[in-house]
C-alpha positions in Angstrom: -0.2 -0.1 0.4 2.8 2.1 0.4 4.7 1.8 -2.6 1.3 2.6 -4.0 1.4 6.1 -2.5 4.4 6.8 -3.4 4.1 6.0 -6.4 1.2 8.1 -6.7 2.6 11.2 -5.1 5.9 10.8 -7.2 3.3 10.9 -10.5 1.4 14.1 -8.8 4.6 16.0 -8.1 6.3 14.8 -11.7 3.4 16.5 -13.3 3.1 19.3 -11.6 6.9 19.9 -11.4 6.7 19.9 -15.5 2.9 22.4 -15.0 4.8 24.9 -13.5 7.8 24.6 -15.5 5.7 24.6 -19.1 4.0 27.7 -17.1 7.2 29.7 -16.5 8.6 29.3 -20.4 8.0 32.1 -23.2 8.9 32.3 -26.3 7.1 32.4 -29.9 3.2 31.8 -29.1 3.5 30.5 -33.3 5.9 28.0 -32.1 3.5 26.9 -28.7 0.4 26.7 -30.7 2.4 24.2 -33.7 3.4 22.0 -30.7 0.3 21.7 -29.4 -1.3 20.4 -32.6 2.1 18.5 -33.7 2.4 16.9 -30.2 -0.4 18.0 -28.4 1.9 19.3 -25.3 4.0 22.2 -25.4 7.9 22.6 -26.3 10.7 22.3 -24.5 12.7 25.7 -23.3 15.0 24.4 -26.0 12.3 23.8 -28.6 11.7 27.4 -28.0 14.8 28.9 -29.7 13.4 30.2 -33.3 17.4 29.1 -34.4 15.8 25.6 -33.9 13.5 26.2 -37.4 15.3 27.2 -40.5 18.3 29.0 -38.6 14.5 31.3 -37.1 13.8 32.3 -40.8 10.6 31.4 -42.6 7.2 33.4 -44.3 4.3 31.7 -42.6 2.6 29.1 -39.7 2.5 26.5 -42.5 5.6 27.0 -42.5 7.0 27.2 -39.7 5.6 23.5 -38.5 6.4 21.7 -41.3 10.2 23.3 -40.0 9.5 22.1 -36.6 8.4 18.7 -38.4 11.5 18.5 -39.1 13.4 19.6 -36.6 12.0 16.5 -34.6 12.6 14.0 -37.6 15.8 14.9 -38.0 16.5 15.1 -34.3 15.8 11.4 -34.4 17.3 9.5 -37.2 20.6 11.2 -36.7 20.1 9.6 -33.1 19.7 13.2 -31.0 18.3 13.3 -27.3 17.8 16.7 -26.2 17.3 16.6 -22.8 16.2 19.7 -20.5 16.5 20.6 -16.3 15.0 23.8 -14.8 18.0 25.4 -12.1 15.5 28.3 -11.1 16.6 32.2 -11.6 14.6 31.8 -15.6 18.2 29.3 -16.7 17.9 26.4 -17.7 20.7 23.4 -18.2 21.2 21.7 -21.8 22.7 18.0 -21.9 22.8 17.1 -25.7 22.9 13.5 -26.1 24.2 11.5 -29.6 23.0 7.7 -29.4 22.7 7.7 -25.7 26.1 9.6 -24.8 26.5 13.1 -23.8 28.4 15.3 -26.1 28.0 19.2 -25.9 26.1 21.4 -22.2 24.5 24.9 -22.8 22.8 27.9 -20.4 20.1 29.1 -21.5 17.1 31.2 -20.4 13.2 30.4 -20.5 11.8 32.5 -22.3 12.6 31.7 -26.1 15.6 29.0 -25.0 18.8 32.0 -25.3 21.6 30.3 -24.9 23.4 32.2 -22.0 26.7 29.6 -21.1 28.0 26.9 -24.2 29.8 24.0 -22.4 29.7 21.4 -19.8 32.9 24.4 -17.7 30.7 27.5 -18.9 27.3 25.7 -16.6 29.6 24.8 -14.0 30.4 28.4 -13.4 28.0 29.2 -13.4 26.3 27.5 -10.5 24.8 24.3 -11.7 27.2 22.1 -10.4 24.3 19.7 -9.9 24.4 18.4 -12.7 26.1 14.9 -14.1 26.2 13.8 -17.5 24.1 11.1 -18.8 25.9 8.3 -17.6 27.7 10.4 -15.0 30.7 11.6 -17.2 31.6 14.8 -16.4 29.6 17.7 -17.5 33.7 20.4 -17.5 35.1 18.5 -20.0 31.3 18.5 -22.4 32.0 21.3 -25.8 28.9 23.6 -26.3 26.7 23.6 -28.8 25.8 27.0 -31.6 23.8 27.5 -34.1 25.1 27.9 -38.1 24.8 25.9 -41.5 24.7 23.4 -42.5 26.2 24.0 -45.7 30.0 24.5 -44.4 33.9 22.9 -43.9 33.7 21.0 -40.9 36.3 20.9 -38.7 38.2 18.1 -36.8 36.8 17.6 -33.4 33.4 19.5 -34.7 30.0 18.0 -35.4 27.4 19.4 -37.4 24.7 18.0 -36.9 21.3 18.7 -39.7 18.2 20.5 -37.6 15.4 22.0 -40.6 16.0 24.3 -43.8 19.8 25.4 -43.7 20.0 25.3 -40.1 22.2 23.2 -37.8 23.4 22.5 -34.7 27.7 23.1 -34.6 29.0 20.9 -31.8 32.9 21.9 -30.7 
């Protein structure tokens, strides 16, 4: 009986936490609307960054929805998963995982996913010392992710991950 009560309480707290975090997020209203229509829920803080969708450029709502679908498909087909953790004070840690391995980390705002700091060491410096990379790795050794074009020469130690349209995540 205690186990069932604990599980129920855990589920309620998790739902409350995700609802509170979603309510605090701010960003482009079209992105919120598109995620609700396409995926029956709000976007994550990282998904609110307009740079994920054709480098932040679209002509109408339908085009934006198409870029969102491309972005989600592209992440999955390349083995990329992105997890976010609220740190309070409007800051969110983002961990980029490729095929289950943490490859980059950033610190962003909860109002549109704007990048504050790139790389695990910068997150630690910003007070995120309680974050541990997937698999218990050292977060401070992770590079950061930035936005760019998928049409560029890839240098040694750099990963280019297509997002949508002409956009890409650049991990260095």
